[in-house]
C-alpha positions as CSV (number, residue, x, y, z in Angstrom):
1,M,-70.8,266.3,-170.0
2,E,-74.6,264.9,-169.0
3,S,-73.8,263.0,-165.6
4,K,-75.0,258.9,-164.9
5,E,-78.2,260.1,-163.5
6,S,-79.4,262.3,-165.5
7,A,-79.2,259.8,-167.9
8,I,-80.9,257.1,-166.1
9,I,-84.1,258.9,-164.4
10,P,-85.5,260.3,-167.9
11,A,-85.4,257.0,-169.0
12,I,-87.3,255.8,-166.1
13,E,-90.0,258.6,-165.8
14,P,-92.6,257.6,-168.2
15,Y,-92.8,254.6,-166.7
16,V,-93.1,256.0,-162.7
17,E,-95.9,258.5,-161.6
18,D,-95.4,261.0,-159.6
19,S,-97.1,260.2,-156.9
20,S,-95.0,257.0,-156.4
21,R,-91.7,258.4,-157.6
22,R,-90.8,259.2,-153.9
23,N,-90.8,255.4,-153.1
24,F,-89.2,254.6,-155.9
25,L,-86.3,256.7,-154.7
26,K,-86.7,255.4,-151.5
27,Q,-86.0,252.0,-153.6
28,S,-83.2,252.4,-155.4
29,S,-81.8,254.2,-152.2
30,L,-82.1,250.4,-149.9
31,L,-80.7,248.8,-153.1
32,T,-77.9,250.8,-153.3
33,A,-77.3,250.2,-149.6
34,V,-77.1,246.3,-149.7
35,A,-75.4,246.8,-152.5
36,L,-72.4,248.3,-150.5
37,T,-72.8,246.1,-147.6
38,P,-70.0,244.1,-146.7
39,E,-70.6,240.1,-148.5
40,I,-70.3,238.7,-144.7
41,A,-73.0,240.9,-143.7
42,V,-74.9,239.7,-146.7
43,K,-74.4,236.2,-146.1
44,A,-75.4,236.7,-142.1
45,A,-78.7,238.1,-143.1
46,G,-79.3,234.6,-145.4
47,L,-82.8,234.9,-146.8
48,H,-84.7,237.7,-145.1
49,L,-82.7,239.7,-146.1
50,H,-83.6,238.3,-149.9
51,E,-87.1,238.2,-149.5
52,E,-86.9,241.9,-148.0
53,I,-85.4,243.1,-151.1
54,A,-87.6,241.5,-154.0
55,A,-90.3,243.3,-151.7
56,V,-89.4,246.8,-152.2
57,F,-90.1,246.4,-156.2
58,E,-93.5,247.0,-156.9
59,K,-95.0,246.1,-160.4
60,M,-95.4,248.6,-162.9
61,P,-97.6,248.8,-166.0
62,L,-96.3,247.6,-169.4
63,K,-97.7,247.7,-173.0
64,M,-96.0,245.9,-175.9
65,E,-96.6,244.2,-179.5
66,V,-95.7,240.7,-179.0
67,N,-96.2,238.9,-182.6
68,G,-98.7,241.0,-183.5
69,K,-101.0,241.1,-180.6
70,S,-101.5,244.3,-178.3
71,R,-100.3,242.5,-174.6
72,M,-101.1,244.7,-170.9
73,L,-98.9,243.6,-168.4
74,S,-97.4,244.6,-164.8
75,V,-94.1,243.4,-164.3
76,E,-91.1,243.9,-161.7
77,P,-88.9,246.7,-162.9
78,R,-85.9,244.3,-162.6
79,A,-87.7,241.6,-164.8
80,T,-86.0,241.1,-168.0
81,L,-87.8,240.7,-171.3
82,L,-86.6,237.2,-171.9
83,D,-88.1,236.5,-168.3
84,I,-91.5,238.0,-169.3
85,L,-91.8,236.9,-172.5
86,R,-90.9,232.9,-171.2
87,E,-92.7,233.0,-167.5
88,Q,-95.5,235.6,-168.1
89,L,-96.7,235.1,-171.9
90,E,-95.8,231.3,-172.1
91,L,-93.7,232.5,-175.3
92,T,-90.9,229.3,-174.6
93,G,-89.4,229.7,-177.6
94,T,-87.1,232.1,-176.4
95,K,-84.8,230.1,-175.2
96,K,-82.2,231.1,-171.6
97,G,-79.3,230.2,-172.3
98,C,-75.4,232.0,-170.7
99,D,-78.3,234.7,-169.3
100,H,-75.3,237.3,-170.1
101,G,-75.7,238.7,-173.3
102,Q,-73.1,235.9,-174.3
103,C,-74.5,232.8,-176.7
104,G,-77.6,234.6,-178.6
105,A,-80.2,232.0,-177.3
106,C,-82.6,234.3,-176.2
107,T,-82.5,236.9,-179.1
108,V,-85.8,238.5,-180.3
109,H,-86.5,241.6,-182.6
110,V,-87.2,244.8,-180.8
111,D,-88.8,247.2,-184.3
112,G,-87.2,245.1,-186.9
113,R,-83.9,244.9,-184.6
114,R,-82.2,241.9,-183.3
115,V,-81.2,242.1,-179.4
116,N,-80.8,239.8,-176.7
117,S,-83.7,239.7,-174.3
118,C,-81.8,238.6,-171.3
119,L,-80.0,241.9,-171.4
120,T,-82.9,243.6,-171.5
121,L,-85.1,245.3,-169.1
122,G,-89.1,244.6,-169.9
123,V,-90.1,248.1,-168.8
124,M,-87.8,249.6,-171.6
125,M,-89.9,248.1,-174.1
126,N,-93.2,250.3,-173.4
127,G,-94.2,250.9,-177.1
128,K,-92.0,248.6,-178.7
129,K,-93.3,245.9,-181.6
130,I,-91.5,242.6,-180.3
131,T,-91.1,239.7,-182.4
132,T,-90.4,236.5,-180.9
133,I,-89.3,232.8,-183.4
134,E,-93.0,231.8,-182.7
135,G,-93.8,235.2,-184.5
136,L,-92.2,234.3,-187.7
137,A,-94.4,231.6,-189.4
138,H,-97.5,232.4,-190.5
139,G,-99.9,229.5,-189.4
140,D,-98.7,226.6,-191.3
141,Q,-96.5,229.0,-193.4
142,L,-92.9,228.6,-192.2
143,H,-90.6,231.6,-192.3
144,P,-88.7,230.8,-195.2
145,M,-85.1,231.1,-192.6
146,Q,-86.7,228.3,-190.8
147,E,-87.9,225.9,-193.9
148,A,-84.2,226.9,-195.0
149,F,-83.0,225.8,-191.8
150,I,-84.5,222.4,-192.0
151,K,-83.2,222.1,-195.7
152,H,-79.7,222.3,-194.8
153,D,-80.0,220.5,-191.4
154,G,-78.9,223.6,-189.7
155,F,-79.6,222.6,-185.7
156,Q,-78.7,219.5,-184.1
157,C,-79.7,219.7,-180.6
158,G,-81.9,222.6,-181.5
159,Y,-81.7,224.7,-178.8
160,C,-79.8,227.3,-179.8
161,T,-82.1,227.0,-183.4
162,P,-84.1,229.8,-182.1
163,G,-82.3,232.2,-181.5
164,Q,-80.1,231.2,-184.6
165,I,-82.8,232.0,-187.0
166,M,-84.1,235.1,-185.7
167,S,-80.6,236.3,-186.0
168,A,-80.4,235.0,-189.6
169,V,-83.3,236.7,-190.0
170,A,-81.9,240.0,-189.0
171,C,-78.7,239.6,-190.7
172,I,-80.1,240.1,-194.4
173,R,-82.1,242.3,-193.3
174,E,-79.3,244.4,-192.4
175,G,-77.6,243.8,-195.3
176,H,-74.4,241.7,-193.6
177,A,-75.1,238.1,-195.9
178,G,-73.0,238.9,-199.0
179,S,-70.5,237.0,-198.4
180,E,-69.5,233.9,-196.2
181,H,-66.9,235.2,-194.5
182,E,-69.3,237.9,-193.7
183,I,-72.7,236.2,-192.5
184,R,-70.1,234.3,-190.5
185,E,-68.7,237.6,-188.7
186,Y,-72.7,238.9,-188.0
187,M,-74.0,236.0,-187.1
188,S,-70.9,235.4,-184.4
189,G,-72.9,236.3,-181.2
190,N,-75.1,233.3,-181.8
191,I,-73.2,230.0,-180.4
192,C,-73.9,226.6,-181.8
193,R,-72.3,223.3,-178.8
194,C,-73.1,221.4,-181.3
195,G,-71.2,222.8,-184.4
196,A,-74.0,223.3,-187.6
197,Y,-72.0,226.2,-188.0
198,P,-71.1,225.7,-191.8
199,N,-75.3,224.5,-192.3
200,I,-76.5,227.5,-191.0
201,V,-74.4,229.9,-193.5
202,N,-76.1,227.8,-196.1
203,A,-79.2,228.2,-195.2
204,I,-78.8,232.1,-194.8
205,Q,-76.8,232.2,-198.3
206,E,-79.6,230.2,-199.5
207,V,-82.4,232.3,-198.5
208,K,-80.5,235.8,-199.5
209,N,-79.9,234.2,-202.8
210,G,-83.4,233.5,-203.3
211,G,-84.1,237.4,-202.9
212,Q,-87.0,236.0,-200.2
213,E,-88.5,238.3,-198.0
214,V,-87.7,238.1,-194.6
């Protein structure tokens, strides 16, 4: 059986040049040592330890297509796709909710499939096509799902709405919008604290039944 180490290293290799691989391994060893340090010792080290940990991360190149545009970035290997989108590309439509993959507010499409961007490392997106809520509309022409959410009042505070819409589009593309029950099941990863679920279901059903391209 393939070990965890052998599974992880090949996934990282495309982003680490041969000349810096030794430094990368040294950094990994340092972080492992820190993780195993007793909590009391970590607290005693204070801010200095935090600064030293942050310093070991060297930025890495990242090339990906975001909303149809090629992007060349320099990112920390620990940076999530969510933080890269919001902080480096200023695409703040993708929301940071729980930051633990439990609310769905950060949902985006990667190569056409929905993912929680808060749980996705940015460096793993090299060569991928990313679509955010900003990339659904065509100029002033809203996406059919956006129009349906407005028509059916599928939002109240609006914070979860971008993630809800991205998941709703994916729900139809995946073929999981055949009934109200199925929609609720495959949209369950997106939480609406305002409780607009019936309206969200109605919006999805209208787009699905209307046969509009999503």
